LODREN-947466 format. One record per atom (N, C-alpha, C, O): residue in three letters; z, x, y. Coordinates in pm, whole numbers, plus 50000, padded with zeros to 5 digits. Each point is the difference from the previous one (the first is absolute). Example, Ala and Ser with C-alpha at 12.3 -4.5 7.8 and 13.67 -1.06 7.14 Angstrom:
<recs>
ALA507805131949431/ALA500004991150119/ALA500005009050120/ALA500665010449998/SER498624986150107/SER500065008250119/SER500734992350109/SER500175005150111/
</recs>
This chain:
<recs>
MET513045115551478/MET501015003349900/MET499345001749864/MET498974993749974/PRO501585014649938/PRO499425001649866/PRO500354988249911/PRO501074994250012/TYR498005002449898/TYR500154988649912/TYR499935004249853/TYR499645011449968/THR500714979249946/THR499805001749856/THR498834991249958/THR499884988750045/LEU499275016549868/LEU498884992449946/LEU500274996749854/LEU500285009049920/ALA499644978450045/ALA500144995749861/ALA498624998649939/ALA499134993150054/ILE500655013449833/ILE498724999649929/ILE500164991049878/ILE500755003149908/LEU498544985750091/LEU500094990449890/LEU498995004249893/LEU498794998650018/ALA501735006649872/ALA499155006549898/ALA500034992649867/ALA500235006149896/GLY499544980950108/GLY499884992649874/GLY501224991649971/GLY501125003950032/ASP498674984549906/ASP501094991949949/ASP499724997149854/ASP498915003049951/ARG502024991249981/ARG499874998649855/ARG498914990349959/ARG499505000749888/TYR500104990350202/TYR498914990949968/TYR498645006050030/TYR499014996349937/ARG500945013250159/ARG498705005150045/ARG499925015149991/ARG499155006250064/GLU501724999849854/GLU500045014649995/GLU498695005849947/GLU499505010050053/ALA499944983949843/ALA498755005249943/ALA498844997050093/ALA499924989350061/PHE499195020649949/PHE498844998050087/PHE498794996949913/PHE500104992549904/LEU498785013150129/LEU498754996649934/LEU499515011249910/LEU499014998349929/VAL501665013050073/VAL499525011649926/VAL501045004049896/VAL500975006850032/ASP498834989049845/ASP500885003649889/ASP501474996550026/ASP500895007149953/GLY499364982350120/GLY501374995750025/GLY500815009450083/GLY501234999849993/VAL498145008650088/VAL500705010050081/VAL500494993650129/VAL499274992550066/ASN501985010449970/ASN500534995550128/ASN499105005150112/ASN499545011449996/LYS500204980150104/LYS499135003950111/LYS500465013150064/LYS499175008150043/ALA502124993849964/ALA500535012150065/ALA499525012749933/ALA499945010550065/LEU499724988849805/LEU499645011849923/LEU498505002149989/LEU499565010149945/LEU499644980650105/LEU498555001849998/LEU499635011650091/LEU500515001250112/THR498605007449841/THR499665012050076/THR498684998550075/THR499064993749952/PHE500915012250167/PHE498825000250085/PHE499905013950060/PHE500915004650069/GLY497985002249904/GLY499865013550050/GLY501065009449947/GLY500405009450069/GLY500064988249808/GLY500985008849938/GLY501444997050033/GLY500905006849950/ARG499354983250134/ARG501374996450035/ARG500214985049980/ARG499104992050025/SER502085004349931/SER500294985949976/SER500194992650132/SER500205006050105/CYS499734980749886/CYS500234991750119/CYS501355003550062/CYS500105001650122/LEU500934999549796/LEU501335002650053/LEU500085013750065/LEU500625001550106/GLU498775008649834/GLU499995013450060/GLU499324999850136/GLU500505005850096/ARG498374987449911/ARG499264999250126/ARG500834993050108/ARG500035004250115/LEU500644985249845/LEU500804992350095/LEU501185008250051/LEU500275000350120/ILE500435006349789/ILE501135008350040/ILE499545011250094/ILE500675003150098/ALA498195002949871/ALA499465010850085/ALA499694995050140/ALA500245007050098/ALA499224980849912/ALA499684994450132/ALA501274997150079/ALA500065002650120/VAL500964992149812/VAL501264997050068/VAL500685012950045/VAL500645000450105/GLU499245010249814/GLU500585012950037/GLU499475004750136/GLU500715006750075/GLN498064989849957/GLN499385004450125/GLN500124989750112/GLN499445002050108/ALA501284987149867/ALA500194989650101/ALA501385001650061/ALA500994996749935/PRO499125008350188/PRO501315003150060/PRO500944988150012/PRO501215001850007/SER498254986049996/SER500854988350021/SER500894996849881/SER500964992550013/PHE498725013249871/PHE500794997149880/PHE500825012349961/PHE499505011249995/GLU501794986149975/GLU500895010949960/GLU500334999749852/GLU500525009849947/ALA499194979049985/ALA500344998849858/ALA499144989349936/ALA499394991750068/MET500575008549798/MET499234990349923/MET500844994349887/MET500865006949945/VAL498894980650022/VAL500584993649882/VAL498834994949916/VAL499184992250049/VAL500755012049826/VAL498954995449909/VAL500614989749906/VAL500965002949929/VAL498484985150070/VAL500464989549908/VAL499024999749884/VAL498884995350015/GLY501555009749868/GLY499105001049887/GLY500745004749876/GLY501215002250005/PRO498074999649884/PRO500625003649873/PRO500365014949992/PRO499525007950081/PRO501324995949821/PRO500395014149983/PRO498825009349975/PRO500105012050026/ALA498774982649925/ALA498835008449974/ALA499485006850127/ALA499225009449992/LEU501214985750124/LEU499535005950126/LEU500815012250041/LEU499605007250092/ASP501544995449844/ASP500885011050040/ASP499305013650001/ASP500165007450097/PRO499064996249798/PRO499335013150004/PRO499035001350117/PRO499885010850059/VAL499434978549974/VAL499065000350113/VAL500765002050130/VAL499605007950086/ILE501514984849928/ILE500805001250122/ILE500545014250014/ILE499965005850109/ASP500544999849783/ASP500545013750005/ASP498925010150037/ASP500265009650072/HIS498534988249877/HIS498905009350028/HIS499514998650144/HIS499665010050064/ALA500314977749986/ALA499424997550132/ALA501015001650113/ALA499625001250116/ARG501654998949850/ARG501055000350102/ARG499855012150092/ARG499745011249955/GLY500424986250175/GLY499955010750098/GLY501345001550069/GLY501045001149934/SER498954999050198/SER501235001950076/SER500784987050021/SER501185000450034/LYS498164988349945/LYS500664987250023/LYS500564994449869/LYS499335000649897/PRO501884994050105/PRO500594994749877/PRO499254987949948/PRO499554991550077/VAL500315008049790/VAL499344988749933/VAL500954994849893/VAL500385007549909/LYS499994980150100/LYS500904993749904/LYS499244989549921/LYS499274992050059/ARG500885007949807/ARG499364989649920/ARG501054990049953/ARG501105003749959/VAL498544983450048/VAL500834989549943/VAL499134991949904/VAL498804998550022/ASP501814996449872/ASP499244992649899/ASP499364987550058/ASP500564993650090/GLN498265003149858/GLN499294988350047/GLN500594987349940/GLN500685000449897/GLY499054988350171/GLY500414987049950/GLY498854992949933/GLY499045006349955/ILE501064980550038/ILE498974992349928/ILE498994993650092/ILE499074993549953/SER501095008150179/SER499084993650093/SER499975007950130/SER500785009250021/LEU498304986950066/LEU499905006350132/LEU501314998650076/LEU500485009750059/MET500104978349941/MET501234997750076/MET501155008149942/MET500845005150075/ASP499224996249793/ASP501025008549939/ASP499885014450048/ASP500995006450033/ASN497784998649970/ASN499785013750045/ASN500395001950146/ASN500605010150037/MET499044980250045/MET500375000950142/MET501514999750016/MET500565007450080/ARG500104984149844/ARG501474999150006/ARG500635013449960/ARG500955004550064/ARG498535001649832/ARG500545012949956/ARG499775010850104/ARG500825009150015/ALA498054990050056/ALA499745009650107/ALA501014998550112/ALA500545009950050/TYR499714977749992/TYR500984997750106/TYR501405004449957/TYR500755005550079/ASP499594991949793/ASP501315003949950/ASP500185015250001/ASP501105005150019/ALA497795002149961/ALA500075014649991/ALA500115006850136/ALA500355011750010/VAL499334980750097/VAL500025005650135/VAL501064992550081/VAL499934987750012/GLU501015019450042/GLU501064993550078/GLU499514997450142/GLU499875009250081/LEU499864978049948/LEU499514996050131/LEU500874988850056/LEU500574992249924/ASP499515007150207/ASP500604988350063/ASP499084988149977/ASP498825001649970/ALA501734986450046/ALA499234987849971/ALA498734999150083/ALA499004994549954/SER501035010850167/SER498844998750089/SER499015011649987/SER498914999550056/GLU501485011049873/GLU499135011849989/GLU498844997449905/GLU500144992649903/GLN498725013650127/GLN498814998149919/GLN499865010849894/GLN500275011850025/LEU499304984049859/LEU499625009449894/LEU498495000049990/LEU499364989450000/PHE500075022449990/PHE498555001249981/PHE499715000449851/PHE500685006849924/LEU498304985750035/LEU499634999349859/LEU498505001849984/LEU499224996450089/THR500385009349797/THR498595001249966/THR499834998349850/THR500905003349922/THR497954991650038/THR499655000349859/THR499525014049965/THR499615007650088/VAL500424995849784/VAL499705013749959/VAL498515002549983/VAL499575011549991/ASP499624977950004/ASP498605001349959/ASP499045001750117/ASP498954993650005/ILE501415015150091/ILE499105002950112/ILE499825015350011/ILE500515006250093/PRO498774999849812/PRO499885014649994/PRO499255006450115/PRO500035012250015/LEU499284979850069/LEU499245005750111/LEU500774999950132/LEU499475004250102/VAL501774991249896/VAL500774998950125/VAL500225013850062/VAL500175009949929/LEU499844990550202/LEU500185012550075/LEU501304999650081/LEU500454989250037/PRO500155022449990/PRO501255000250078/PRO499864992950135/PRO500934993150044/GLY497935008550021/GLY499804993750130/GLY500054984949995/GLY500374993550098/GLU499255000949788/GLU500054985449987/GLU501444995149994/GLU500314989550056/PHE500565017949876/PHE501414996750001/PHE500565000650143/PHE500754991150042/GLU498885019350030/GLU500505001650135/GLU499534988850092/GLU500774995050082/ARG497985001149904/ARG499494989150084/ARG500724986949967/ARG500334992250090/PHE499915005349781/PHE500694987849961/PHE501424999850058/PHE500444989850052/VAL500265021349940/VAL501365000850055/VAL499984997050150/VAL500854992550048/SER498215013350025/SER499954997850144/SER499724985450033/SER500554994650096/LEU498584998949825/LEU499694986050025/LEU501194991049965/LEU500244990050067/VAL500505013749828/VAL501204992449966/VAL501025001050113/VAL500624990150037/GLU499565021750016/GLU500975002050107/GLU499614992450127/GLU500864996050078/GLU497855002149942/GLU499534992950119/GLU499984984849982/GLU499974992750099/SER500055002549778/SER499844985849974/SER501284992250029/SER501095004749968/PRO498794983350092/PRO501184991650021/PRO500474993449870/PRO501134995349993/ALA498015004249905/ALA500374994149872/ALA500885009849922/ALA499985012050027/ASN500784982749878/ASN500865009049922/ASN499565001749856/ASN500595007849926/ALA498384984950033/ALA499405002049867/ALA498515002150021/ALA499304990950046/ILE500225020849922/ILE498645004050036/ILE499165002649876/ILE500455006549906/VAL498334988350094/VAL499025002549894/VAL498835007550061/VAL499524996350107/ALA500025014249826/ALA498885007950052/ALA498684995049944/ALA499844998249879/PHE499214999550211/PHE498644997049963/PHE499125011150057/PHE500435007750087/ALA498354993149865/ALA499075009950053/ALA498644993650022/ALA499494993049913/SER499935009650201/SER498644995350027/SER499255011050072/SER500605009450052/GLY498104989349950/GLY499205009350081/GLY499715013149933/GLY498865002649962/SER502155005950023/SER499715013849959/SER499865001849850/SER499595010749954/TRP500764979049967/TRP499875002049856/TRP498565001749955/TRP499745004749890/HIS499314991450195/HIS498605001249959/HIS499375013150045/HIS498785001749988/THR502025007650063/THR499435012850044/THR500195010649892/THR499105002549920/GLN502085003650077/GLN500215010949906/GLN499874995649854/GLN499455007249918/HIS501064980850051/HIS499994995249862/HIS499094987949984/HIS500274991149920/GLY498645008650156/GLY499104988649997/GLY499444997049862/GLY499714988549967/GLY500145022049951/GLY499464997949866/GLY500904991549911/GLY499544994649900/LEU501725004250137/LEU500924991849922/LEU499984985450041/LEU500384991349922/ALA499175006050199/ALA500174986750057/ALA499454988849911/ALA500614989449991/GLN498255013049945/GLN499394989449919/GLN500914995749885/GLN499894988749953/HIS500995020150002/HIS500894996649889/HIS501244992450046/HIS500844996049919/TYR499265002150213/TYR501164993050055/TYR499604987350074/TYR500824993950069/GLN497925002049919/GLN499534988450074/GLN500864987749973/GLN500324992550093/ARG500055005449781/ARG500714987749966/ARG501495000750031/ARG500694989849994/SER499815021950039/SER501415000950036/SER500205000450152/SER501135000950047/MET497774998350028/MET500105000250146/MET500524986650051/MET499654989449948/ILE501185011250153/ILE500434988250073/ILE499164999250126/ILE500005009350081/VAL499294979949935/VAL499124998650115/VAL500734992350109/VAL500284988149985/ALA500035018650123/ALA500684994050114/ALA499215002950125/ALA499065008049998/ARG501304985650113/ARG499285002250124/ARG500065014850036/ARG501095005750011/GLY497785000350007/GLY499945014450025/GLY499315007449888/GLY499625011650016/GLY500224982049869/GLY499285006449890/GLY500714998849867/GLY501084994149991/PRO498315011549907/PRO500655000549867/PRO501095010750001/PRO499805011050049/TYR501354985649896/TYR501135009249994/TYR500345002949855/TYR499844991649911/LEU500645020450066/LEU500585003749872/LEU501495002050017/LEU500445005850100/MET500354989549805/MET501435002250008/MET500315014149955/MET499525004549896/GLY501295002750183/GLY500265014049974/GLY501175003149911/GLY500295011849977/ASN500404978049971/ASN501125002349909/ASN501165007550065/ASN500785006549930/LEU499354992650200/LEU501145005650072/LEU500764988650065/LEU499404991150061/PHE501935009149926/PHE500834989250050/PHE501265005850063/PHE500405011349969/ALA500224981050117/ALA501295003850056/ALA500764987350034/ALA499424990250046/GLY501895010149930/GLY500794988350033/GLY501465001749966/GLY500355009149925/PRO500514982450131/PRO501425000549969/PRO500294993749864/PRO499104994549936/ARG502125006450021/ARG500384994649869/ARG499774985149989/ARG499854994749889/ALA500114998450223/ALA499764985549999/ALA498674996349935/ALA499804988649960/VAL499305021250030/VAL498714997549933/VAL500234995149857/VAL499214992149948/LEU501875012449990/LEU500284996349861/LEU500264985049986/LEU499894994549890/GLN500454999050219/GLN500254985649996/GLN498704992049996/GLN500024987749989/CYS498855019250020/CYS498694993350005/CYS499285000549866/CYS498794998449993/GLY501975003949900/GLY499405001449868/GLY499224987949954/GLY499035001449926/GLU501394986550117/GLU499294987949960/GLU498564999850050/GLU499154992849947/ILE500575015350156/ILE498635001150052/ILE499325012549945/ILE498864999249954/LEU501825012250052/LEU499365012749968/LEU499525000849855/LEU498875004149975/GLU501984992249931/GLU499615001449860/GLU498874990549962/GLU499045004549937/PRO501024982450097/PRO498874991249970/PRO498725004350070/PRO498914999049943/ALA501215005750181/ALA498805004350073/ALA499345011849931/ALA498785000749991/ARG502045008649960/ARG499455011549928/ARG499304995449872/ARG498955005249965/ASN501654985249966/ASN499394995149877/ASN498684992850027/ASN499055001449923/VAL500894991050184/VAL498754993150037/VAL498895009950022/VAL498874997849957/ARG501455013350111/ARG498985010050033/ARG499335005849876/ARG498875004850009/LYS501794994749877/LYS499485006349879/LYS499124990649917/LYS499475004049897/GLN500384983650147/GLN499314990149918/GLN498504999350031/GLN499535005550099/SER499734987649811/SER498594997250027/SER499924990450118/SER501024994350040/LYS497795003950016/LYS499874991850119/LYS500474985749978/LYS500724994550084/PHE498894999249805/PHE500384986149975/PHE501514999049981/PHE500644991250058/SER499935017749863/SER501455000049980/SER500725002950131/SER501084994650026/ASN498335013950054/ASN500585003550129/ASN500194987550086/ASN501064997950059/VAL497894993949948/VAL500064987850079/VAL501094990749949/VAL500794994850079/LEU499265003049791/LEU500994991049942/LEU501425005150023/LEU500884992450038/ARG499335020549939/ARG501335005650018/ARG500434999550146/ARG501174997250029/ALA497925005650061/ALA500354999550142/ALA500444986050040/ALA501004998550071/PHE498294991249886/PHE500374986450033/PHE501364996449940/PHE500794992950062/ARG499495012149817/ARG501304997349939/ARG501135005950083/ARG501054993750017/ILE498735018350036/ILE501015006350085/ILE500204991950126/ILE501144997750042/PHE497764998050021/PHE500114992550124/PHE500744986749979/PHE500824996150082/VAL498894997149808/VAL500674987449970/VAL501505002349981/VAL500824992350048/PHE499515018449881/PHE501405003249974/PHE500755002850130/PHE501174996450013/LEU498185009950083/LEU500665004150123/LEU500134988750101/LEU500835000850090/GLY498364988949896/GLY500154988450086/GLY499455002050140/GLY499075007950020/PRO501514985050080/PRO499444999850136/PRO499845013650065/PRO499085002150078/ARG501815007449890/ARG499915012950068/ARG498755007849960/ARG499675010150061/ALA499644985149835/ALA498775006649957/ALA498804995950085/ALA498915005549983/GLY501274985050109/GLY498874995050079/GLY499185010750068/GLY498795000649978/PRO501825007950105/PRO499215010550067/PRO499315009349900/PRO498885004650026/ALA501774998249861/ALA499405008949901/ALA498804993649933/ALA499035006849967/ILE501024979950013/ILE498864993149940/ILE498785001150091/ILE498895002349953/VAL501334996150177/VAL498895001250096/VAL499405014049995/VAL498785001749992/VAL502105008350011/VAL499535014049994/VAL499285002649869/VAL498955006349997/TRP501624988749894/TRP499425002449868/TRP498614993749989/TRP499095006349946/LEU500744981550103/LEU498694993449995/LEU498995007650085/LEU498865002149958/ARG501545002150161/ARG499095007450087/ARG499665013549940/ARG498855004550005/SER502155002149937/SER499765013149938/SER499084998749880/SER499125008449979/THR501084981049941/THR499164997949882/THR498554997850040/THR499095005649939/ALA500704986250164/ALA498644997450047/ALA499365012750056/ALA498845003049972/ALA501935004550109/ALA499475012350059/ALA499695010349892/ALA498995007050008/ARG501864993849893/ARG499795009749893/ARG498774996549918/ARG499245008849959/TRP500564978150016/TRP498824995649927/TRP498735003750076/TRP499035004649940/LEU500984993550192/LEU498835003650080/LEU499795015250001/LEU498875004849994/TRP502235002650013/TRP499895014649998/TRP499405004849869/TRP499115008450000/LEU501384986449889/LEU499485004249870/LEU498554995749982/LEU499245006749930/ARG500384982450131/ARG498634995049986/ARG499015008050085/ARG498895002849955/HIS501535000850168/HIS499055006150094/HIS500325014650036/HIS499135007250048/ARG502144997149929/ARG500415013550041/ARG499735002550148/ARG499745011350041/ASP500344978250038/ASP499715001050143/ASP501084992750076/ASP500024987750005/TYR500905020050055/TYR501124993650066/TYR499584992250124/TYR500704990650040/SER498195012950022/SER499594993350124/SER499784985149981/SER499984992450096/ARG499845003449779/ARG499774985849973/ARG501284991850001/ARG499944987750009/ILE501235018849983/ILE501204992449967/ILE501215001550092/ILE501064994649965/PRO498885012250149/PRO501235002050076/PRO500644987050048/PRO501224999650020/TRP498014990149997/TRP500544987450052/TRP500874992849898/TRP500864991950037/ILE498945010949835/ILE500774992849898/ILE501185008149947/ILE500984994349951/ALA498955018850059/ALA501065008449943/ALA501274998950082/ALA499944999350123/PRO501245000649812/PRO501264999950074/PRO500265013650064/PRO499445010049956/GLY501394990450144/GLY500405012650060/GLY501175006149926/GLY500714993049928/LEU499515020050090/LEU501135006549933/LEU501334994550051/LEU500954998749923/ARG499134998150204/ARG501234994150053/ARG500264986349938/ARG501144996649968/GLN497784995750016/GLN500154986949937/GLN500475001649856/GLN500844992349954/LEU498635017549977/LEU500425002749862/LEU501475004149996/LEU500744995749911/ALA499685012750182/ALA501405004450004/ALA500934988450031/ALA501064998849938/ARG498564992650157/ARG500854988650034/ARG500144990549882/ARG501094994949973/ALA497815002749956/ALA500054991149884/ALA500905005749891/ALA500734992649934/THR499215020650046/THR500845006349899/THR501484999250039/THR500864997649915/THR499435004550213/THR501384998850048/THR500524985949975/THR501164998249961/LYS497994991850063/LYS500384986149976/LYS500274997749851/LYS500944992949965/LEU498245012949949/LEU500174998349856/LEU501365004949952/LEU500604994049911/VAL499875016950147/VAL501275005849954/VAL501184994850082/VAL501075006150004/ARG498714982450061/ARG501074993050075/ARG500605008850111/ARG501164998250037/GLY498055011150013/GLY500485008550107/GLY501095009849959/GLY500685005750085/LYS499484996349784/LYS501025009749953/LYS499685013950052/LYS500905008050028/VAL497824994949984/VAL499555012050068/VAL498814996150086/VAL499294990449970/GLU500505017150136/GLU498814997850082/GLU498925009649953/GLU500165012250010/VAL498754982449941/VAL498955008049938/VAL499005004650105/VAL499564992250084/GLY500095020449910/GLY498965005550085/GLY498935006949916/GLY500305005049891/ILE498494995250157/ILE498885006549932/ILE499425010450094/ILE499664996950114/VAL500225015449839/VAL499485010750084/VAL498785006249933/VAL499935001249878/ASP499125002650204/ASP498775006449953/ASP500185015150011/ASP500045005450111/ILE500085001449775/ILE500245014450002/ILE498715008150000/ILE500035012350003/GLY498814980749993/GLY498735007150006/GLY499875010449892/GLY499495010950024/ALA500974985949855/ALA500175010049896/ALA498695004449936/ALA499044992449990/GLU500965020249966/GLU498895005249922/GLU500355000549852/GLU499095000849916/GLY502174998850049/GLY500385001349859/GLY501054990249955/GLY500004995749885/ALA500935000850205/ALA501114991449961/ALA499564986149959/ALA500764992849934/CYS498045003250104/CYS499544986549967/CYS499384999249862/CYS499754989049950/PHE499995022249987/PHE499324999949869/PHE501025001849888/PHE500485011049975/ASP499834977949957/ASP500915000749887/ASP499224997749870/ASP498784998750002/LEU501935000949888/LEU499364999449868/LEU500384987249928/LEU501134998449953/ASP497924992450039/ASP500264987349934/ASP499114997449880/ASP500304991349918/ASP498605016050069/ASP499134997749885/ASP499245012849966/ASP500065009950074/THR499254989849813/THR499325012149952/THR498865004350091/THR499725012050012/GLU499624978550054/GLU498915003750091/GLU500535008450115/GLU499395010050038/GLN501744985950019/GLN500605007650109/GLN500465013849951/GLN499845010050070/TYR500724990349812/TYR500475012649943/TYR498825009849983/TYR500095011650041/GLU498834983649900/GLU498855008749977/GLU499325004050130/GLU499545011450014/ALA500404979450083/ALA499385003250128/ALA500795010750074/ALA499425008950062/MET501914990249931/MET500835009950065/MET499865013749932/MET499995010350067/GLN499914989649802/GLN499805012649927/GLN498695006550045/GLN499955012150024/GLN499004980049986/GLN498705005450042/GLN500055005450141/GLN499395010350030/LEU501334982950058/LEU500135004450138/LEU500655013850007/LEU499545008650075/LEU501524993449848/LEU500725012550005/LEU499275011449929/LEU500285011750024/LYS498764984849889/LYS499205010249934/LYS498855004750088/LYS499485011049982/ALA500134980550114/ALA498845002950084/ALA500275012050093/ALA499135003950078/
</recs>
């Protein structure tokens, strides 16, 4: 069945990026902005029939220019990730059990085939809230970028994974804000602050955080070994499995949704823009 894709294109706290305060959606790569590239990829993905862009009015000219045969609706952004997700769900009329597909706007290398593979994996998964990870193929076509993403890799059994910024889930996902927003904030901190903030979250959540603490400790140790040696063969025994990570996350959200993790084997969807090094590396890649 055809789906709607919600594109999360900035919130009021994080709208400015790293280049002259420009919204990530408007940063250009190879002569086209992130948002233009994303809309073009979705236009070629048969599984999607429409798009909703959650972002500021400044994106309207880009949307009008990039619009193809599929309808694109813009709604104003909120003040946080959860606000933006809520606005996306409000803009799309779905039954309570139906899944909405969401993506961040800062993945200019994404390809239509990656969207299609993610949709097929979501349809096959028994879970109803799906997060896309990528392993294996990111070091082939875009291997030159990998070094700039070493610290954002999640090391799990099977290798280092990059999160692809693609998600799907029912409206019940919005009930998990107590986990999603703090987790996103932790990810943005320095290593020492990261540790302190993570423990604060676990203490706040109480006993249900137990499985997540185990996964977090194993992931932290595996990631430290990966960053130290860049050799995964040294660490498979300590790294958690993706299923273990998914079960722990489901436990954290009190089973409000059943979380699944799928490997989309992405070449572009896993590379997002979080710092100037990644921005410059991606620019160089597209100039080559």
